[in-house]
Steps between C-alpha positions, in 0.01 A plus 500: 500500500127458449357191668162336451264471201616224261878542549747697709667760277754781489457836327760547227531880487489817707207700368327827586126466440285807444229568758153355434629275221526128433836342416594141414828407667752270329570212739689172527383190684700377802280198574537252217279223636170676576236595244191520721357796690547527875357854527315760292797736492866547583671612818827696480766337718880483463727633228667231291865421585759696304656191345169421331434863416840536332428228245139605452599865449721397208226313314242769577734764356545297181123479465453873564767600248334283235169679555347267759325592824753350739457125484783293644643157424252286694708181484801689636289631788380149586858369484614778734215423740596131501865586568400735782279238663777242471746737670251555782419126527132570445260247351179635351232312310441805281856639490384821671778753562320661799537168686878555499441833675299320766791262558740793547261720700675468839844584362356783291338644812832478685673698225223759510530543876877550477500768229383860531521756221586868551218751515421653162647206310381477137662175391732210572785313337534153650796263510461132587775240535767743381312599184257781422150358465321807368354837585177698516459877503188719521452869430347566843616373838142444615432282194806291580388468862162364388659255256788383720312228693424317175830581333699388802343154487661442160843596632464309827383193308814511284708534817329194648557308177869592477598517868870585525760648733677687220607859560280798429507667159787756468396860439684499166302201377175674591613823328597310185162326495313829526717648225421207271128540563518873430708461183291220344153648546324541166163639398254242375331539162159503668350502848227291654278737695610853590847657507818388325634147528876441534700179492852377579717375214784342701527119452583446869221714647138505387231742605279790411385839618206734464536876453207742528460876552876563522551236767628143513200321651659157545818325390565132559811303406588133551836330453490206259588181694843355422340167405240659271455317167 
């Protein structure tokens, strides 16, 4: 998420930007009630929760396949933010999603302190409340290590939102999920920035990936919530 300026926002796509170039990112607003500047620029903070990303990915993909630059369904994003804040019992004058993260910060920190990833890890598949939430994979372990602090916040936030004592995800369920992601990856008609853009075509899992120089740079997938419209 990008906080500050006139509104808090999320970036809609994974993009590889050429060195020494300027690129306009497609974004969605996650702060419906503020239209005035609080700073001259943005600050990168948390990743958006996977439940919100799942719905936004679907509308962004529709826009991309119709020739757009990755705009999402803004009303759907605001509705998802409102639902998230209601689940977290957060009241915000401007309906700012980052305020929900502040409410959950202690529990998120506790999750972070209790989980350690193996050395050389390049990605994660995360289950919450007996259901797979989503996954992220990077082409280099050191890239994943740099991104994990921000990525983990999105997963830990979902865990705080859906706290449950349900059993861990069975290995077979995880394997089936990975197989679905692999089998439903498609090449996009065009790519924003450098490399080749890929997308998932499964109705239950939304996401995208970026391929460049014979390597999968980043793949992200989010499970569509069961109560999604």
